[in-house]
C-alpha positions as CSV (number, residue, x, y, z in Angstrom):
1,M,-74.9,32.4,-55.0
2,S,-76.0,35.9,-54.2
3,P,-72.4,37.4,-54.4
4,L,-72.0,35.6,-57.7
5,R,-75.1,37.2,-59.3
6,M,-74.2,40.6,-57.7
7,G,-70.8,40.7,-59.4
8,F,-71.4,38.9,-62.7
9,Q,-74.3,40.8,-64.3
10,S,-73.9,38.8,-67.5
11,I,-76.0,36.2,-65.7
12,W,-78.9,38.7,-65.7
13,A,-79.1,38.5,-69.5
14,S,-80.0,34.8,-69.4
15,Q,-83.6,34.2,-68.4
16,A,-83.1,30.5,-68.0
17,A,-80.1,31.0,-65.7
18,M,-82.1,33.5,-63.6
19,I,-85.0,31.1,-63.2
20,I,-82.6,28.3,-62.1
21,F,-81.0,30.6,-59.5
22,Y,-84.4,31.8,-58.2
23,V,-85.6,28.2,-57.8
24,L,-82.4,27.3,-56.0
25,D,-82.8,30.4,-53.8
26,Y,-86.2,29.6,-52.5
27,V,-85.7,25.9,-52.2
28,T,-82.7,26.8,-50.0
29,D,-84.9,29.2,-48.1
30,F,-87.5,26.5,-47.5
31,V,-84.7,24.2,-46.2
32,L,-83.5,26.9,-43.8
33,I,-87.0,27.5,-42.5
34,V,-87.4,23.8,-41.9
35,D,-84.1,23.8,-40.1
36,I,-85.3,26.5,-37.8
37,L,-88.5,24.6,-37.0
38,L,-86.5,21.4,-36.3
39,N,-84.1,23.3,-34.0
40,F,-87.1,23.9,-31.7
41,A,-87.3,20.2,-31.1
42,T,-83.6,19.3,-31.3
43,Y,-82.3,17.8,-28.0
44,F,-79.2,19.2,-26.4
45,S,-76.9,18.0,-23.6
46,T,-76.3,19.8,-20.3
47,R,-73.9,18.4,-17.8
48,G,-74.0,15.0,-19.5
49,Q,-77.9,14.8,-19.5
50,Q,-79.9,15.0,-22.6
51,E,-82.8,17.5,-22.6
52,V,-85.6,16.2,-24.9
53,S,-88.7,18.0,-23.8
54,I,-90.1,20.6,-26.3
55,S,-90.2,23.3,-23.7
56,E,-86.5,22.9,-22.8
57,T,-85.3,22.5,-26.4
58,S,-87.3,25.5,-27.6
59,T,-86.0,27.7,-24.7
60,N,-82.5,26.7,-25.5
61,F,-82.8,27.5,-29.2
62,L,-84.5,30.9,-28.5
63,R,-81.6,31.8,-26.2
64,S,-78.9,30.7,-28.6
65,L,-79.1,31.0,-32.4
66,F,-82.7,31.8,-33.1
67,V,-82.3,35.5,-33.6
68,L,-79.3,35.0,-35.9
69,D,-81.2,32.3,-37.9
70,F,-84.3,34.3,-38.1
71,V,-82.6,37.4,-39.4
72,S,-80.5,35.4,-41.9
73,T,-83.5,33.5,-43.3
74,F,-86.3,36.2,-43.3
75,P,-87.2,36.6,-47.0
76,I,-86.9,40.4,-47.1
77,D,-85.6,40.2,-50.7
78,A,-89.0,38.8,-51.8
79,V,-90.6,42.2,-51.4
80,Y,-88.2,44.1,-53.6
81,W,-87.7,43.4,-57.3
82,Q,-87.1,46.8,-58.9
83,S,-83.4,46.3,-59.0
84,N,-81.6,43.0,-59.4
85,L,-78.5,44.3,-57.7
86,I,-80.5,45.5,-54.6
87,H,-82.5,42.3,-54.6
88,F,-79.3,40.2,-54.5
89,V,-77.9,42.4,-51.8
90,L,-80.9,41.8,-49.6
91,R,-80.1,38.1,-49.8
92,M,-76.6,38.5,-48.4
93,P,-77.8,38.0,-44.8
94,R,-77.8,34.2,-45.7
95,L,-74.1,34.4,-45.1
96,L,-74.9,34.8,-41.3
97,R,-75.5,31.0,-41.4
98,V,-71.8,30.4,-41.6
99,P,-71.5,29.7,-37.8
100,H,-73.6,26.6,-38.5
101,V,-71.0,25.4,-41.0
102,L,-68.3,26.0,-38.4
103,A,-70.3,24.0,-35.9
104,L,-70.6,21.2,-38.4
105,F,-66.9,21.1,-38.9
106,T,-66.4,20.9,-35.2
107,Q,-68.8,17.9,-34.9
108,L,-67.1,16.1,-37.8
109,E,-63.7,16.7,-36.2
110,L,-64.8,15.2,-32.9
111,R,-66.3,12.1,-34.6
112,S,-63.6,11.6,-37.3
113,D,-60.8,9.1,-37.0
114,K,-58.5,11.7,-38.7
115,P,-59.4,14.9,-36.8
116,H,-56.1,16.7,-37.7
117,Y,-57.3,17.4,-41.2
118,Y,-60.5,19.2,-40.3
119,P,-58.9,22.4,-39.0
120,L,-57.0,22.8,-42.2
121,T,-60.1,22.0,-44.3
122,R,-62.1,24.6,-42.3
123,L,-59.3,27.2,-42.8
124,L,-59.1,26.6,-46.6
125,S,-62.9,26.7,-47.0
126,G,-63.0,30.0,-45.2
127,I,-60.3,31.5,-47.3
128,F,-62.0,30.3,-50.5
129,L,-65.3,31.9,-49.4
130,M,-63.5,35.1,-48.6
131,N,-61.8,35.2,-52.0
132,H,-65.0,34.4,-53.7
133,V,-66.8,37.3,-52.1
134,L,-63.9,39.7,-52.8
135,A,-63.9,38.6,-56.5
136,C,-67.6,39.2,-56.8
137,I,-67.3,42.7,-55.2
138,Y,-64.3,43.4,-57.6
139,F,-66.7,43.0,-60.5
140,V,-69.4,45.0,-58.9
141,I,-67.0,47.9,-58.7
142,A,-66.0,47.2,-62.3
143,Y,-69.6,47.4,-63.5
144,L,-70.1,50.7,-61.5
145,Q,-66.9,52.4,-62.7
146,G,-66.6,50.7,-66.1
147,F,-64.3,48.0,-67.4
148,G,-60.9,49.4,-68.3
149,S,-61.6,52.7,-66.6
150,S,-58.5,52.4,-64.5
151,P,-55.4,50.2,-64.3
152,M,-56.9,48.3,-61.4
153,M,-60.1,47.4,-63.2
154,P,-60.4,44.4,-65.6
155,P,-59.7,45.3,-69.3
156,A,-62.5,46.6,-71.4
157,G,-64.6,43.9,-73.0
158,T,-64.1,41.4,-70.1
159,N,-67.8,41.6,-69.4
160,D,-68.4,40.1,-72.9
161,Q,-66.4,37.0,-72.1
162,P,-68.0,33.7,-71.0
163,L,-69.0,33.6,-67.4
164,Y,-66.3,31.1,-66.4
165,I,-63.6,33.3,-67.9
166,Q,-64.9,36.4,-66.0
167,Y,-64.9,34.3,-62.8
168,L,-61.3,33.1,-63.3
169,I,-60.1,36.6,-63.9
170,A,-61.9,37.9,-60.8
171,F,-60.9,35.0,-58.5
172,F,-57.2,35.2,-59.7
173,W,-57.2,38.9,-58.9
174,S,-58.7,38.5,-55.4
175,T,-56.3,35.6,-54.6
176,N,-53.3,37.6,-55.9
177,V,-54.2,40.8,-54.0
178,V,-54.4,38.8,-50.7
179,T,-51.3,36.6,-51.2
180,R,-49.3,38.6,-53.7
181,V,-48.0,35.3,-55.2
182,G,-49.1,36.1,-58.8
183,G,-47.3,39.3,-59.3
184,S,-47.8,43.0,-58.4
185,V,-51.3,44.6,-58.2
186,A,-52.1,47.9,-59.9
187,R,-52.5,50.8,-57.5
188,P,-56.0,52.2,-56.9
189,T,-56.8,55.5,-58.5
190,T,-60.4,56.2,-57.2
191,V,-61.9,56.6,-53.8
192,A,-63.9,53.4,-54.2
193,E,-60.8,51.4,-55.3
194,T,-58.8,52.9,-52.4
195,C,-61.3,52.0,-49.7
196,Y,-61.7,48.5,-51.2
197,M,-57.9,47.9,-51.2
198,L,-57.7,49.1,-47.6
199,I,-60.2,46.6,-46.5
200,I,-58.4,43.9,-48.4
201,A,-55.1,44.9,-46.9
202,F,-56.4,44.4,-43.4
203,L,-58.0,41.1,-44.4
204,A,-54.7,40.0,-46.0
205,L,-52.8,40.6,-42.7
206,F,-55.3,38.5,-40.9
207,V,-55.4,35.7,-43.5
208,V,-51.6,35.4,-43.7
209,A,-51.3,35.1,-40.0
210,L,-54.2,32.7,-39.9
211,V,-52.8,30.5,-42.7
212,I,-49.3,30.3,-41.2
213,G,-50.7,29.5,-37.7
214,G,-53.3,27.0,-39.0
215,V,-50.8,25.1,-41.1
216,S,-48.3,25.0,-38.3
217,D,-50.8,23.7,-35.9
218,V,-51.9,20.9,-38.3
219,I,-48.3,19.9,-39.0
220,S,-47.3,19.9,-35.4
221,S,-50.4,17.9,-34.4
222,L,-49.7,15.3,-37.1
223,N,-46.2,14.8,-35.7
224,E,-46.9,15.4,-32.0
225,G,-47.0,11.6,-31.2
226,R,-43.8,11.0,-33.1
227,H,-41.9,13.9,-31.4
228,K,-43.0,12.8,-28.0
229,F,-42.0,9.2,-28.7
230,R,-38.6,10.4,-30.1
231,R,-37.9,12.4,-26.9
232,R,-38.6,9.3,-24.8
233,L,-36.4,7.2,-27.0
234,D,-33.5,9.7,-26.8
235,N,-33.8,9.8,-23.0
236,V,-33.6,6.0,-22.9
237,K,-30.6,5.9,-25.2
238,A,-28.8,8.5,-23.1
239,F,-29.5,6.5,-20.0
240,L,-28.2,3.3,-21.5
241,V,-25.0,4.9,-22.8
242,H,-24.4,6.7,-19.4
243,K,-24.8,3.4,-17.5
244,R,-22.6,1.5,-20.1
245,V,-25.2,-1.1,-20.7
246,P,-23.9,-3.9,-23.1
247,A,-24.6,-3.4,-26.8
248,D,-26.7,-6.6,-27.1
249,L,-29.0,-5.5,-24.3
250,Q,-29.2,-2.0,-25.8
251,A,-30.3,-3.6,-29.1
252,R,-33.0,-5.5,-27.3
253,V,-34.3,-2.3,-25.7
254,M,-34.4,-0.6,-29.1
255,D,-36.2,-3.6,-30.6
256,Y,-38.8,-3.2,-27.9
257,Y,-39.4,0.4,-28.6
258,A,-39.6,-0.3,-32.3
259,H,-42.3,-2.8,-31.5
260,L,-44.1,-0.4,-29.2
261,W,-44.2,2.2,-32.0
262,S,-45.4,-0.2,-34.6
263,R,-48.2,-1.5,-32.4
264,K,-49.4,1.6,-30.6
265,Q,-47.6,4.6,-32.1
266,G,-45.8,4.9,-28.7
267,E,-49.0,5.6,-26.8
268,D,-49.9,4.0,-23.5
269,D,-53.5,2.6,-23.5
270,E,-54.2,3.5,-19.9
271,A,-52.8,7.0,-20.3
272,V,-54.9,7.6,-23.5
273,L,-58.1,6.6,-21.7
274,S,-57.3,8.1,-18.3
275,D,-59.6,11.1,-18.8
276,L,-62.7,9.0,-19.4
277,P,-65.1,8.0,-16.7
278,P,-64.8,4.4,-15.4
279,H,-68.0,3.1,-17.1
280,L,-66.8,4.4,-20.5
281,R,-63.3,2.9,-20.0
282,T,-65.0,-0.4,-19.2
283,E,-67.2,-0.3,-22.3
284,I,-64.2,0.4,-24.5
285,S,-62.3,-2.5,-22.8
286,L,-65.2,-4.8,-23.4
287,F,-65.2,-3.9,-27.1
288,V,-61.4,-4.1,-27.6
289,N,-61.1,-7.4,-25.7
290,R,-64.3,-9.0,-26.9
291,Y,-62.5,-11.9,-28.5
292,I,-61.0,-12.7,-25.1
293,V,-64.4,-12.7,-23.5
294,E,-65.7,-15.0,-26.2
295,K,-62.9,-17.6,-25.8
296,V,-62.4,-17.8,-22.0
297,P,-64.8,-20.4,-20.5
298,F,-65.1,-18.9,-17.0
299,L,-66.0,-15.5,-18.6
300,Q,-68.6,-17.0,-20.8
301,Q,-70.3,-18.6,-17.7
302,G,-70.3,-15.4,-15.7
303,P,-73.1,-12.8,-15.5
304,P,-72.5,-9.5,-17.4
305,G,-71.5,-7.6,-14.2
306,F,-68.8,-10.2,-13.5
307,I,-67.4,-9.9,-17.0
308,K,-67.4,-6.1,-16.8
309,M,-65.4,-6.1,-13.6
310,I,-62.9,-8.6,-14.8
311,V,-62.3,-6.7,-18.0
312,A,-62.0,-3.4,-16.1
313,H,-59.1,-4.9,-14.1
314,L,-57.0,-6.2,-17.0
315,R,-53.6,-4.5,-17.3
316,P,-51.6,-4.5,-20.6
317,R,-48.1,-6.1,-20.6
318,I,-45.6,-6.5,-23.4
319,F,-43.0,-9.3,-23.6
320,A,-40.1,-9.6,-26.0
321,P,-39.0,-12.8,-27.8
322,G,-37.3,-15.2,-25.3
323,D,-38.8,-13.6,-22.2
324,W,-40.0,-16.1,-19.6
325,I,-43.5,-15.1,-18.5
326,I,-44.0,-17.8,-15.9
327,R,-41.8,-20.8,-14.8
328,T,-42.8,-24.1,-13.3
329,G,-42.7,-24.1,-9.5
330,D,-42.9,-20.3,-9.2
331,V,-45.4,-18.6,-6.9
332,G,-47.5,-16.6,-9.2
333,D,-50.2,-13.9,-8.7
334,E,-51.3,-13.2,-12.3
335,M,-53.0,-14.9,-15.1
336,Y,-52.6,-13.7,-18.7
337,F,-54.8,-13.2,-21.8
338,I,-53.0,-13.1,-25.1
339,S,-53.8,-10.1,-27.4
340,S,-51.2,-10.8,-30.1
341,G,-48.1,-12.8,-30.6
342,A,-47.1,-16.4,-29.9
343,I,-46.2,-18.0,-26.5
344,E,-44.7,-21.5,-26.0
345,I,-46.0,-23.6,-23.1
346,Q,-43.6,-26.1,-21.6
347,D,-44.2,-28.8,-19.0
348,S,-42.3,-29.3,-15.8
349,H,-39.5,-31.1,-17.6
350,G,-39.0,-28.3,-20.2
351,H,-40.6,-30.3,-23.0
352,H,-42.7,-28.4,-25.6
353,R,-46.4,-28.8,-24.8
354,T,-48.2,-26.4,-27.1
355,T,-48.1,-22.9,-28.6
356,L,-50.8,-20.3,-27.7
357,G,-51.8,-17.3,-29.8
358,A,-54.2,-14.4,-29.8
359,G,-57.4,-15.1,-27.7
360,D,-55.8,-17.8,-25.6
361,Y,-55.1,-17.6,-21.9
362,F,-52.9,-19.3,-19.3
363,G,-51.8,-19.1,-15.7
364,E,-55.3,-19.1,-14.2
365,I,-54.6,-22.0,-11.7
366,V,-52.8,-19.7,-9.2
367,L,-55.8,-17.4,-9.1
368,L,-58.2,-20.2,-8.1
369,L,-56.1,-22.6,-6.1
370,D,-53.2,-22.2,-3.6
371,T,-50.6,-23.9,-5.7
372,T,-47.4,-23.0,-7.7
373,R,-47.1,-22.8,-11.4
374,T,-47.6,-26.1,-13.1
375,A,-46.1,-25.1,-16.4
376,S,-43.7,-22.6,-18.0
377,A,-44.5,-20.0,-20.6
378,R,-42.0,-18.3,-22.9
379,A,-42.7,-15.6,-25.5
380,T,-41.5,-16.7,-29.0
381,T,-42.4,-13.3,-30.6
382,Y,-43.3,-9.9,-29.3
383,C,-46.4,-10.5,-27.3
384,D,-49.1,-8.1,-26.1
385,V,-51.0,-9.6,-23.2
386,F,-53.4,-8.5,-20.5
387,A,-52.7,-9.5,-16.9
388,L,-55.3,-10.1,-14.2
389,S,-53.8,-10.1,-10.7
390,K,-54.9,-12.4,-7.9
391,K,-55.8,-9.4,-5.7
392,D,-58.0,-7.9,-8.3
393,F,-59.6,-11.3,-9.0
394,S,-60.4,-11.8,-5.3
395,D,-62.0,-8.3,-5.2
396,V,-64.2,-9.3,-8.1
397,L,-65.2,-12.6,-6.4
398,R,-66.3,-10.8,-3.3
399,H,-69.1,-9.3,-5.3
400,F,-69.9,-12.6,-7.1
401,P,-69.3,-15.4,-4.5
402,D,-71.5,-17.8,-6.6
403,M,-68.8,-17.9,-9.2
404,M,-66.1,-19.4,-6.9
405,P,-67.4,-23.0,-7.0
406,V,-67.7,-22.9,-10.8
407,L,-64.2,-21.5,-11.2
408,Q,-62.7,-24.0,-8.8
409,R,-64.2,-26.9,-10.7
410,M,-62.7,-25.5,-13.9
411,A,-59.3,-25.1,-12.2
412,E,-59.3,-28.7,-10.9
413,A,-60.2,-29.9,-14.4
414,R,-57.3,-27.9,-15.8
415,I,-54.9,-29.3,-13.2
416,G,-56.2,-32.8,-14.0
417,Q,-55.6,-32.3,-17.6
418,D,-52.0,-31.1,-17.0
419,L,-51.3,-34.1,-14.8
420,L,-52.8,-36.5,-17.2
421,R,-50.7,-35.0,-20.0
422,S,-47.6,-35.7,-17.9
423,L,-48.6,-39.2,-16.7
424,L,-49.7,-40.7,-20.0
425,P,-46.2,-41.0,-21.6
426,R,-45.0,-42.9,-18.4
427,E,-47.5,-45.7,-18.8
428,K,-46.1,-48.7,-20.6
429,Y,-49.1,-48.9,-22.8
430,F,-48.4,-45.4,-24.3
431,A,-44.7,-45.1,-23.9
432,E,-44.0,-45.6,-27.6
433,C,-46.9,-43.6,-28.9
434,S,-46.5,-40.4,-30.9
435,P,-47.5,-37.0,-29.3
436,E,-50.4,-36.7,-31.7
437,F,-51.8,-40.0,-30.7
438,L,-51.3,-39.2,-27.0
439,Q,-53.2,-35.9,-27.6
440,D,-56.1,-37.9,-29.1
441,I,-56.1,-40.3,-26.2
442,E,-56.0,-37.5,-23.7
443,S,-59.2,-36.0,-25.2
444,T,-61.1,-39.2,-24.4
445,F,-60.6,-38.8,-20.6
446,T,-63.1,-37.1,-18.3
447,L,-62.6,-35.7,-14.9
448,Q,-64.8,-37.2,-12.1
449,K,-64.9,-36.4,-8.4
450,F,-65.7,-39.0,-5.7
451,G,-66.6,-38.4,-2.0
452,E,-65.1,-40.3,0.9
453,N,-65.8,-44.1,0.9
454,E,-67.6,-43.7,-2.5
455,I,-66.9,-46.7,-4.9
456,V,-64.7,-45.6,-7.7
457,L,-64.6,-49.0,-9.5
458,D,-66.1,-52.4,-8.7
459,Q,-66.0,-55.9,-10.2
460,E,-69.1,-55.5,-12.2
461,N,-68.2,-52.4,-14.2
462,R,-64.6,-53.6,-14.5
463,E,-65.7,-56.5,-16.5
464,S,-68.5,-54.9,-18.5
465,D,-66.8,-51.6,-19.2
466,P,-63.1,-51.5,-18.5
467,H,-61.6,-48.2,-17.3
468,L,-58.1,-46.7,-17.1
469,I,-58.1,-44.4,-14.0
470,F,-55.5,-41.8,-13.0
471,I,-55.8,-40.4,-9.5
472,I,-54.8,-36.8,-9.6
473,S,-55.5,-35.8,-6.0
474,D,-55.9,-37.5,-2.6
475,A,-55.9,-41.3,-2.6
476,A,-58.0,-44.4,-3.2
477,Q,-58.0,-47.8,-1.5
478,I,-58.1,-51.1,-3.3
479,D,-60.5,-53.6,-1.5
480,D,-59.1,-57.0,-2.6
481,P,-61.9,-59.2,-1.3
482,A,-64.6,-57.2,-3.0
483,K,-62.3,-56.2,-5.9
484,R,-63.3,-52.6,-5.5
485,V,-61.5,-49.3,-5.6
486,I,-62.8,-47.0,-2.8
487,A,-62.1,-43.2,-2.5
488,K,-60.4,-42.4,0.9
């Protein structure tokens, strides 16, 4: 505001306008003084540790920006009122607060989800401020020399125009003299004009270089990910052509890269987060995969430390439509959590069992029991999954041994459910039933464990509460005289 009142002296004629500007001036000064006082108690970070004690924060502020803030805010203008022009000149040190604005832009850039635009915004704001100051000084010189006194000065009578017209003329002149996009500029004819144009000439060289470099950096940063991904894709294409890979297989590879770009803009999750410390990576993984944690039973039953270690060991995988992820009878060493996509589960005979989607999991049996795969899984769409290896799972269980019995019981229940699903259609009572009915019947069964020589079924409960029993592991003996079933 001070440069504006210095240059456009028509404001001085309006008492109401001057009162408004003075009120804004000293309200702003009050805010700046409060800001200085708050900075004495503003915490700062050093080597990752926040310093919050008043003595530390005060010392840090005194050593950093206190002198600059004090000089820029000290109300020296309040003691001199003889000349409006000199009074406004004494307020110019407020511009020394500009570094705070630059620091604000930096903080916004760090916290924004679109940081590429802030450097350009900062650059354009700086150029606008510079042109504003140059326009105001242009009119200061015009008032000192006289309007229309030389070809470079505004025409006579300009100072009688409305304020917004004067400002448009001055701002156009300052922008044109810096960029030369609005036509030629009259040559200076006085010493003051010559000195002023020399200063502007040096600023123009700096601004042009700054604008070109700044815009180039913004554009290149916006397209950096795309260019990097394009280079990777070109290398893959060259390799496929060189090795004479069949066209249908090349098309599948290109489809995979198209999916990779649409889902993650070609970025690797692990590479993006590789610079972060382990605990921050774990916290991000917990947030990103929170829907997995909420759906998986054995994660819900575990303590927070167990969940964090499991999530920290998840590794991303991508499968294309038609890919077999696991097959019945294979020796497996990973279980999978589905992030997106659809996966078909088939039984040992290749019959469709169910379709899993985001938040579901499969393949956990091989992590908990020494057995082969009991089902097959095939991707029906592009699928993003997270894999947990048996080795990583064993490492986690070494820190949480109490979880092993819980997980084994859940695995046995899952195996029992799988066997029940395959045995029910073979029973003559259910051979003609629809899959929907079999699924409803299956949900009524419960898994029970019996110790050696424990009675599974006797005559009394057979008559009072008939049971249908499927033995899924070990064996049972039928004791005919007592009409009992005893676990062996």
